[in-house]
C-alpha beads as a LAMMPS data file, in Angstrom:
LAMMPS data file: protein, C-alpha beads

224 atoms
223 bonds

1 atom types
1 bond types

-500.0 500.0 xlo xhi
-500.0 500.0 ylo yhi
-500.0 500.0 zlo zhi

Masses

1 110.0

Atoms # bond

1 1 1 -82.895 -172.158 346.771
2 1 1 -85.762 -171.546 349.457
3 1 1 -83.123 -171.527 351.927
4 1 1 -81.595 -168.623 350.366
5 1 1 -84.656 -166.676 350.023
6 1 1 -85.285 -167.169 353.419
7 1 1 -81.704 -165.470 354.207
8 1 1 -82.258 -163.114 351.687
9 1 1 -85.320 -161.746 353.172
10 1 1 -84.222 -161.958 357.163
11 1 1 -81.304 -159.834 355.806
12 1 1 -83.573 -157.161 354.363
13 1 1 -85.307 -157.202 357.862
14 1 1 -82.100 -156.876 359.531
15 1 1 -81.324 -153.846 357.299
16 1 1 -84.481 -152.124 357.585
17 1 1 -84.126 -152.334 361.134
18 1 1 -80.781 -150.995 361.053
19 1 1 -81.480 -147.774 359.461
20 1 1 -85.000 -146.832 360.226
21 1 1 -84.088 -145.674 363.899
22 1 1 -81.059 -143.234 362.278
23 1 1 -83.546 -142.028 359.853
24 1 1 -86.356 -141.121 362.185
25 1 1 -83.526 -139.938 364.495
26 1 1 -82.580 -137.492 361.466
27 1 1 -86.290 -136.704 360.674
28 1 1 -86.911 -135.665 364.286
29 1 1 -83.615 -133.358 364.150
30 1 1 -84.611 -131.538 361.078
31 1 1 -88.302 -130.943 362.577
32 1 1 -87.401 -129.954 366.066
33 1 1 -88.701 -126.090 366.293
34 1 1 -85.718 -123.532 366.539
35 1 1 -86.862 -122.866 370.167
36 1 1 -85.982 -126.235 370.885
37 1 1 -82.339 -126.045 369.764
38 1 1 -82.067 -122.848 371.774
39 1 1 -82.784 -124.269 374.446
40 1 1 -80.620 -127.224 373.975
41 1 1 -77.605 -124.795 373.734
42 1 1 -78.612 -122.753 376.831
43 1 1 -78.587 -125.914 378.912
44 1 1 -75.027 -126.598 377.844
45 1 1 -73.937 -122.893 378.754
46 1 1 -72.043 -122.492 382.196
47 1 1 -74.511 -122.067 385.420
48 1 1 -73.218 -118.751 385.865
49 1 1 -74.522 -117.403 382.279
50 1 1 -77.477 -119.440 382.919
51 1 1 -78.415 -117.382 386.074
52 1 1 -77.612 -113.920 384.610
53 1 1 -79.719 -114.179 381.618
54 1 1 -82.376 -115.679 383.851
55 1 1 -82.335 -112.362 385.380
56 1 1 -82.840 -110.086 382.228
57 1 1 -86.170 -108.726 381.369
58 1 1 -87.666 -110.859 378.293
59 1 1 -87.937 -107.901 376.235
60 1 1 -84.420 -106.981 376.769
61 1 1 -83.049 -110.444 376.079
62 1 1 -85.132 -110.168 372.725
63 1 1 -83.269 -106.527 371.899
64 1 1 -79.943 -107.930 372.639
65 1 1 -80.369 -110.916 370.670
66 1 1 -80.966 -109.013 367.587
67 1 1 -78.153 -107.175 367.863
68 1 1 -75.059 -107.831 365.755
69 1 1 -72.530 -110.485 367.347
70 1 1 -69.642 -107.831 367.134
71 1 1 -72.440 -105.274 369.129
72 1 1 -72.789 -107.633 371.808
73 1 1 -69.558 -108.860 372.689
74 1 1 -68.484 -104.993 372.853
75 1 1 -71.112 -104.835 375.040
76 1 1 -70.431 -107.872 377.328
77 1 1 -66.637 -106.498 377.681
78 1 1 -68.100 -102.717 378.969
79 1 1 -67.817 -102.562 382.468
80 1 1 -71.369 -101.926 384.059
81 1 1 -70.413 -99.235 386.106
82 1 1 -68.810 -97.514 382.847
83 1 1 -72.373 -97.872 381.235
84 1 1 -74.421 -95.568 383.805
85 1 1 -73.858 -92.219 383.985
86 1 1 -72.218 -90.534 387.119
87 1 1 -73.041 -86.929 387.665
88 1 1 -70.117 -84.827 389.152
89 1 1 -69.540 -83.646 392.473
90 1 1 -68.794 -80.222 393.351
91 1 1 -68.617 -78.672 396.987
92 1 1 -70.749 -75.229 397.048
93 1 1 -67.515 -73.031 397.901
94 1 1 -66.355 -74.642 394.601
95 1 1 -69.246 -73.370 393.086
96 1 1 -69.693 -69.797 394.538
97 1 1 -65.876 -69.466 393.783
98 1 1 -66.435 -70.172 390.378
99 1 1 -69.261 -67.734 389.846
100 1 1 -67.388 -65.154 391.579
101 1 1 -64.704 -65.332 388.777
102 1 1 -67.219 -65.559 386.218
103 1 1 -66.130 -68.575 385.010
104 1 1 -68.657 -68.893 382.014
105 1 1 -67.597 -65.916 380.361
106 1 1 -64.323 -66.910 378.563
107 1 1 -63.574 -67.804 374.787
108 1 1 -65.926 -64.767 373.398
109 1 1 -69.068 -66.206 375.643
110 1 1 -71.825 -63.194 375.649
111 1 1 -71.206 -60.576 378.257
112 1 1 -74.926 -60.089 378.856
113 1 1 -76.543 -56.383 379.490
114 1 1 -78.840 -54.106 381.401
115 1 1 -82.144 -55.904 380.166
116 1 1 -83.818 -58.877 378.777
117 1 1 -84.326 -57.291 375.246
118 1 1 -80.861 -55.949 375.101
119 1 1 -79.886 -59.959 375.538
120 1 1 -81.411 -60.738 372.376
121 1 1 -78.761 -62.115 369.968
122 1 1 -78.317 -60.266 366.395
123 1 1 -76.668 -63.888 364.759
124 1 1 -77.227 -66.257 367.627
125 1 1 -75.200 -69.197 365.580
126 1 1 -72.101 -67.302 366.083
127 1 1 -72.829 -65.428 369.370
128 1 1 -73.643 -68.526 371.649
129 1 1 -71.285 -70.792 373.076
130 1 1 -71.566 -73.963 374.577
131 1 1 -70.410 -75.420 378.015
132 1 1 -67.282 -77.596 375.846
133 1 1 -66.306 -74.035 374.389
134 1 1 -66.435 -72.123 377.389
135 1 1 -64.623 -74.163 379.070
136 1 1 -66.675 -76.694 380.917
137 1 1 -69.536 -76.036 383.254
138 1 1 -67.843 -75.206 386.992
139 1 1 -71.208 -74.295 388.758
140 1 1 -73.379 -76.020 391.315
141 1 1 -75.119 -79.406 390.344
142 1 1 -78.405 -80.270 391.304
143 1 1 -78.768 -83.535 393.215
144 1 1 -79.786 -86.070 391.160
145 1 1 -83.045 -87.057 392.871
146 1 1 -84.394 -83.577 392.740
147 1 1 -83.381 -83.220 389.077
148 1 1 -85.510 -86.462 388.010
149 1 1 -88.339 -84.732 389.805
150 1 1 -88.829 -81.386 387.907
151 1 1 -86.453 -81.305 385.372
152 1 1 -85.660 -82.857 381.779
153 1 1 -87.765 -82.766 378.500
154 1 1 -90.603 -84.176 380.039
155 1 1 -90.888 -81.166 382.652
156 1 1 -91.695 -77.876 380.876
157 1 1 -92.900 -74.870 382.597
158 1 1 -93.309 -70.935 381.726
159 1 1 -90.446 -68.975 382.961
160 1 1 -92.206 -65.659 383.625
161 1 1 -90.590 -62.040 383.560
162 1 1 -86.740 -62.497 384.413
163 1 1 -85.095 -60.129 386.408
164 1 1 -81.403 -59.044 385.579
165 1 1 -78.652 -60.175 387.756
166 1 1 -74.991 -59.782 387.102
167 1 1 -75.911 -58.535 383.548
168 1 1 -77.656 -61.456 382.917
169 1 1 -81.308 -63.003 383.154
170 1 1 -82.397 -64.545 386.384
171 1 1 -85.276 -66.642 387.000
172 1 1 -86.625 -69.335 389.277
173 1 1 -87.714 -72.860 389.125
174 1 1 -87.798 -75.890 390.945
175 1 1 -86.415 -74.321 394.305
176 1 1 -83.204 -73.502 392.258
177 1 1 -82.572 -69.827 390.783
178 1 1 -80.591 -69.918 387.048
179 1 1 -78.698 -66.912 385.075
180 1 1 -79.226 -67.273 381.197
181 1 1 -75.938 -67.146 379.942
182 1 1 -77.060 -67.066 376.433
183 1 1 -78.349 -64.515 374.421
184 1 1 -81.815 -66.148 373.113
185 1 1 -82.466 -66.416 369.374
186 1 1 -83.342 -63.348 367.173
187 1 1 -85.948 -65.866 365.602
188 1 1 -87.938 -66.193 368.748
189 1 1 -91.357 -64.262 369.868
190 1 1 -90.412 -61.117 371.881
191 1 1 -92.616 -62.219 374.743
192 1 1 -91.166 -66.290 374.524
193 1 1 -90.321 -66.242 378.290
194 1 1 -93.722 -65.929 379.551
195 1 1 -95.792 -67.487 376.542
196 1 1 -93.363 -70.542 375.246
197 1 1 -92.936 -74.017 377.322
198 1 1 -89.711 -74.257 378.422
199 1 1 -87.588 -76.824 380.249
200 1 1 -83.825 -77.389 381.655
201 1 1 -81.519 -80.633 380.768
202 1 1 -78.162 -81.364 381.539
203 1 1 -75.770 -82.326 378.808
204 1 1 -72.186 -81.520 380.500
205 1 1 -73.758 -78.753 382.053
206 1 1 -77.236 -76.943 381.977
207 1 1 -79.103 -75.436 379.104
208 1 1 -82.784 -74.100 378.935
209 1 1 -84.828 -75.065 375.871
210 1 1 -87.801 -74.051 374.045
211 1 1 -90.474 -76.365 373.241
212 1 1 -91.724 -74.052 370.209
213 1 1 -88.245 -73.878 368.733
214 1 1 -86.507 -77.572 369.407
215 1 1 -82.699 -77.874 368.870
216 1 1 -81.576 -74.995 370.632
217 1 1 -80.261 -75.139 373.920
218 1 1 -79.463 -71.831 376.013
219 1 1 -76.566 -71.940 378.670
220 1 1 -77.330 -71.565 382.101
221 1 1 -75.904 -72.007 385.397
222 1 1 -77.461 -72.485 388.944
223 1 1 -76.895 -69.088 390.784
224 1 1 -75.349 -69.741 394.246

Bonds

1 1 1 2
2 1 2 3
3 1 3 4
4 1 4 5
5 1 5 6
6 1 6 7
7 1 7 8
8 1 8 9
9 1 9 10
10 1 10 11
11 1 11 12
12 1 12 13
13 1 13 14
14 1 14 15
15 1 15 16
16 1 16 17
17 1 17 18
18 1 18 19
19 1 19 20
20 1 20 21
21 1 21 22
22 1 22 23
23 1 23 24
24 1 24 25
25 1 25 26
26 1 26 27
27 1 27 28
28 1 28 29
29 1 29 30
30 1 30 31
31 1 31 32
32 1 32 33
33 1 33 34
34 1 34 35
35 1 35 36
36 1 36 37
37 1 37 38
38 1 38 39
39 1 39 40
40 1 40 41
41 1 41 42
42 1 42 43
43 1 43 44
44 1 44 45
45 1 45 46
46 1 46 47
47 1 47 48
48 1 48 49
49 1 49 50
50 1 50 51
51 1 51 52
52 1 52 53
53 1 53 54
54 1 54 55
55 1 55 56
56 1 56 57
57 1 57 58
58 1 58 59
59 1 59 60
60 1 60 61
61 1 61 62
62 1 62 63
63 1 63 64
64 1 64 65
65 1 65 66
66 1 66 67
67 1 67 68
68 1 68 69
69 1 69 70
70 1 70 71
71 1 71 72
72 1 72 73
73 1 73 74
74 1 74 75
75 1 75 76
76 1 76 77
77 1 77 78
78 1 78 79
79 1 79 80
80 1 80 81
81 1 81 82
82 1 82 83
83 1 83 84
84 1 84 85
85 1 85 86
86 1 86 87
87 1 87 88
88 1 88 89
89 1 89 90
90 1 90 91
91 1 91 92
92 1 92 93
93 1 93 94
94 1 94 95
95 1 95 96
96 1 96 97
97 1 97 98
98 1 98 99
99 1 99 100
100 1 100 101
101 1 101 102
102 1 102 103
103 1 103 104
104 1 104 105
105 1 105 106
106 1 106 107
107 1 107 108
108 1 108 109
109 1 109 110
110 1 110 111
111 1 111 112
112 1 112 113
113 1 113 114
114 1 114 115
115 1 115 116
116 1 116 117
117 1 117 118
118 1 118 119
119 1 119 120
120 1 120 121
121 1 121 122
122 1 122 123
123 1 123 124
124 1 124 125
125 1 125 126
126 1 126 127
127 1 127 128
128 1 128 129
129 1 129 130
130 1 130 131
131 1 131 132
132 1 132 133
133 1 133 134
134 1 134 135
135 1 135 136
136 1 136 137
137 1 137 138
138 1 138 139
139 1 139 140
140 1 140 141
141 1 141 142
142 1 142 143
143 1 143 144
144 1 144 145
145 1 145 146
146 1 146 147
147 1 147 148
148 1 148 149
149 1 149 150
150 1 150 151
151 1 151 152
152 1 152 153
153 1 153 154
154 1 154 155
155 1 155 156
156 1 156 157
157 1 157 158
158 1 158 159
159 1 159 160
160 1 160 161
161 1 161 162
162 1 162 163
163 1 163 164
164 1 164 165
165 1 165 166
166 1 166 167
167 1 167 168
168 1 168 169
169 1 169 170
170 1 170 171
171 1 171 172
172 1 172 173
173 1 173 174
174 1 174 175
175 1 175 176
176 1 176 177
177 1 177 178
178 1 178 179
179 1 179 180
180 1 180 181
181 1 181 182
182 1 182 183
183 1 183 184
184 1 184 185
185 1 185 186
186 1 186 187
187 1 187 188
188 1 188 189
189 1 189 190
190 1 190 191
191 1 191 192
192 1 192 193
193 1 193 194
194 1 194 195
195 1 195 196
196 1 196 197
197 1 197 198
198 1 198 199
199 1 199 200
200 1 200 201
201 1 201 202
202 1 202 203
203 1 203 204
204 1 204 205
205 1 205 206
206 1 206 207
207 1 207 208
208 1 208 209
209 1 209 210
210 1 210 211
211 1 211 212
212 1 212 213
213 1 213 214
214 1 214 215
215 1 215 216
216 1 216 217
217 1 217 218
218 1 218 219
219 1 219 220
220 1 220 221
221 1 221 222
222 1 222 223
223 1 223 224
């Protein structure tokens, strides 16, 4: 009988010795921080994918990690060149020819008048035209390096008193001359050109924006 007890106790020691490491391993796995699990998953990724991820800024990695899986997959499949905005190229001769042919004046576009006051709209919503409605912008393109320095929403200026050229208001800024091809809205102040901050931006063509009246863009063309 005493021998049986000794054998039973020894068996229990063997049993606990077998279960305890597995239990401890399970507890360690459950208590492992999420960051360690992610590190283990990243360590199993191909070397090329690890290198690309290491080159990304930490903030960018975090933002992309929070995107839905479908959006992340679409971005990964999109070529890098397609994500970069490419500025169209046009020779100076092509731009001059388009200007001489008044390529902006089709599809019921504003035809211009002899003075700035006559270029005030009576119904701007129905009288202005976007570049898409005009058939596209065919004028000269400002080089991207010069555009970044002087144009865009962060570079505003006062136009001053424009002159009239080919029936449209003309002014100069940033080393270039522009024609204002849309009528200016009837809701704007009469002296907006000398009292308001304006800026020039690009959206498939150039537009003049007034900071006092956001959301309204007047079509512009670079004068050659």
